[in-house]
N, C-alpha and C positions, 0 to 999 in steps of 0.2 A: 505494500500501500504506499509506503513510503516512496518507492521508485516513481510510482505512478503520480502522487502530488510534487516531486519536485520534478519530473517532467512536463507537468500542466504549467507549473511556475516559469520554469526557465523559457517555456514555447512562446508563453505571453511577454516575459522580460524582450527577448528576441525580438518578437515580432514588434514591440512598441520602438527598442532602440536601435534596430537595424536599418540601412538605409535600404528603400526599394529598387532594385535594377531595372532599367528602362532598355529595352529589345527594340533593338532598331529595326525595320522592317522595309522591303522595296514593294512599294504601294503599285507602281506602274512602269513598263519599262519599252520604251519602243527603239532603244537604239542597239546597235550591233553589238558585238563582243568586244568588250574594253572600251566602251563608250565611242564606238566608230560611228561614221557614216558613210553612205554611198554619195558622195558629192557630185555626181551627175544629175543626182534627182535633186533638183531646187523648186520652191515654188515660191510667190511671192505677189504683194499687192503694190501699185504706183498710186502716188495723189499726195495732196498736199497733208491729209490724213491719213493711215493705212493701219491697219490691223490685219491679223494672221492669228489664229484660233484654230486647238484642237481638244477636243471634249476624251476624258479620261474618267475612268472608274476604278476607284480602289480596290485592290485584292483585298485588305483587311480595314478594319478601322483604326488611326490611329491619328496623332497629332503631327501636324506636317514637320517636318524638318529641315530637307534641301530638293530642290528643283534645278536639276540640269537641263539644259536645252541647246542644240547648235543651231548657233543665228549667225547672219550676216547681211550684209548690205548689196545693193544691187551695181549693176555696171558703172551707174551715174556719181562721181565725187560726192560724197556728203553735204551739202553747202550748210554754211555756218549756222547755228543755232537749231539744229534738230535735235528732237528731245527722244531718246529710248526707254521705253517701259515695258516691263514682262510682269505679268502679275497671274493670280489665281484667283478664278471666280468661283459662285455657285453654279450650279445649272437650272434652268425652267424652261419647262416644255420645249427641252431638245436645242436650246440657248443659253448664252452667259445670262445670267441673273445680277447678281451682285459681286463686287470684288471683297476678296477674303484678305490678300494681302498682294501688295505689289513693291517692285525692286526697278531703279532708275540703273541704265548702265553707260558704258563709255560707246561712243560710237561704233560698231564692230567693223573689221576689215572690209574694203572694198572688194567686189568679185570674189567671193570666198565665206566660208562660217567655220566658228571656229565655238568650241564648247565653251558655256557662260553657267557655272552654277551660282545657284543664289539661297541662302541660309534664313530660314524662317525666323523671326523675332515673334510675331504674335502668335504662331503655333496653332492655326485653329484646328480643330479634329473634324477629319475627315472620314465621313461614315463608310464601311464597305458597302458595295452594290449601287451606288449613289453615284450618277454623273456631275461631275466638276467640268471647270474648264480651264487651260492655259493658253494666257494671248499675249502675244506680242504685239507692241504698238510704238508708231513715231509719229510726231507730229514736224512738220517742217514749213518754213516761212515761205517757200519756193513750192512749186508743182512737182519738181524734182527729187522726187525720193522712191526708191523702191527697197523693200525691206525681204529678205529669203528665211528660209525656215531648212537647214538640213534633214536628210530624209535616207533612210535605211532601205536597202531589199529587203532584210529580213523583219521587217514590219508589216503585217498585217495590213490590206486596203483600207482607203477611208480619205486618204488625200487631206490638206489643209483646208479649211474655210478663211475666207477672206472677205473684205469689206471697210467701208470707211471708219466704222467704229466697234467696239466689242459688243456692243448690242446688236449690231448691224450687220451680222457674219452670214454667209452663203456657203455653200459647200462649191469646194475648188476642183471635184472631180475625185470620185470616189473609187477610180481606178489605178490611184497614185497611192505609193504607202503612207501610213501615219508618219508624223514627222518624228524626229527625234526627240523624246522625252524622257527623264527619269525623276522621279518621285519618291522620296523615301520619307518614312515619320517612324514619331517612338510611339509604340504601342502603350495604350495607356494604363497605369497600377490603379488597385484599389485605391478609393479617396480616403483621408484621413480617418473620418467618421466610422467607415467600414471596418479598418484596422482598429481602429481603439474598440468597436464594439464586439469585435472578435476575441481581443484580448481581454476585456472585461470577460468573456464568456469563460476565458481558460482561466482566469483567476477564479471567478465566482466557482466553476467547477473543482478546481483546487480545494476551496474553502469548504466545499459539502462531501468532498470525500474526507478530509480533515473530520470535520465533525463529526461523521460515521464511524471513523476509526476510535475515535474517542466515546 
């Protein structure tokens, strides 16, 4: 009986005092092996405002950790004053709904694409099986702007959606591959209240067993 009581008390103390480990998980990945792309397959749009987007559905429920995408600029030199932005959006009726988090980025290379990685500060919770959107946008003081999103031939078909703004995207051709996108997250741990309740239950059990012994 003493061993049972000691075990319950020890478990309660460890549960309360030990930090919980967060597990990193891949929520979505359309890159090739080693974050590679097939650079001969590009898509993009032109104009003074431009948005490329792709839907994705997380494999597991987790808090957003990082997002990686293969991004670039078109064949025309970026005019001074261009602004570039990458963001994660909720999905509503098959289109971007509301932004969850966004990042600004320096002008990508001309006539090429490179990998950009964005670290989440907000860490919104993304639900498994629910559609979200990744959107790449630019705003230019001129009409000579064009953004591109690298694709990999190993990705499923689906293509890149594009338009003049994130909420006005249309399909750019479903025969193309989905753009290169890697989304990682941290799977949530039990809330402190849950841990406290479980620990209290272990302490009560130990007390009950101790009273029975007496």
